[in-house]
C-alpha positions in Angstrom: -9.1 5.9 -6.4 -9.4 9.0 -4.3 -12.7 10.4 -3.0 -12.2 14.0 -2.0 -14.5 15.4 0.8 -15.8 11.9 1.4 -17.8 12.8 4.5 -19.9 9.9 5.7 -20.2 8.5 2.2 -20.3 4.6 2.1 -18.6 4.5 -1.3 -15.2 3.4 0.2 -16.8 0.5 2.1 -18.8 -0.5 -1.0 -15.8 -0.5 -3.3 -13.7 -2.4 -0.7 -16.3 -5.1 -0.5 -16.8 -5.3 -4.3 -13.2 -5.0 -5.5 -11.1 -6.1 -2.5 -7.4 -5.5 -3.1 -7.9 -5.1 -6.9 -8.1 -1.3 -6.3 -6.9 1.2 -3.7 -9.7 3.5 -2.5 -8.6 6.4 -0.4 -11.2 8.6 1.4 -9.8 12.2 1.9 -11.5 14.7 4.2 -10.8 17.2 7.0 -9.3 15.6 10.1 -12.4 16.2 12.2 -14.7 14.5 9.8 -12.3 11.5 9.5 -12.2 11.2 13.3 -16.0 11.1 13.3 -16.1 8.5 10.5 -13.4 6.4 12.2 -15.4 6.4 15.4 -18.6 5.3 13.6 -16.7 2.6 11.6 -15.2 1.2 14.8 -18.7 1.0 16.3 -19.8 -0.9 13.2 -16.8 -3.2 13.2 -15.2 -1.6 10.1 -11.9 -0.5 11.8 -9.8 -1.7 8.9 -11.5 0.7 6.5 -10.2 3.6 8.5 -6.7 2.8 7.3 -7.7 3.9 3.8 -8.5 7.4 5.0 -6.3 10.5 4.6 -6.7 13.9 6.2 -6.7 16.6 3.5 -7.5 20.3 3.4 -8.9 20.8 -0.1 -8.0 24.5 0.2 -4.3 23.7 0.3 -2.0 24.0 -2.7 -1.2 20.3 -2.7 -4.9 19.4 -2.6 -5.7 21.8 -5.5 -2.9 20.3 -7.6 -4.2 16.8 -6.8 -7.7 17.9 -7.9 -6.3 19.3 -11.2 -4.4 16.1 -11.8 -7.6 14.1 -11.2 -9.4 16.3 -13.7 -6.7 15.8 -16.3 -6.8 12.0 -15.8 -10.6 12.1 -16.4 -10.1 14.2 -19.5 -7.6 11.6 -20.9 -9.9 8.8 -20.0 -12.8 10.5 -21.9 -10.5 10.7 -24.9 -9.8 7.0 -24.7 -6.3 7.4 -23.3 -5.0 6.1 -20.1 -3.1 8.9 -18.3 -1.7 6.6 -15.7 0.6 4.6 -18.0 2.2 4.9 -21.4 0.0 3.9 -24.3 
């Protein structure tokens, strides 16, 4: 699961606690925001969560393609199809 523009959202922490290693949750944001979040997590004792963070500029071509792919996967899910594997 990828959360784009995660900011200071606690979703990644909540998902990690709830689902453990049954899912991979990646928080993507601008490098400056991730540095701030890593600092805050370190102060709170959540250093390991920082390993699930990825720097991303949502204005880049790669990020735009990833967002389009995410939208397509949601569309397939809404149709009852699983776009991540052959049905």
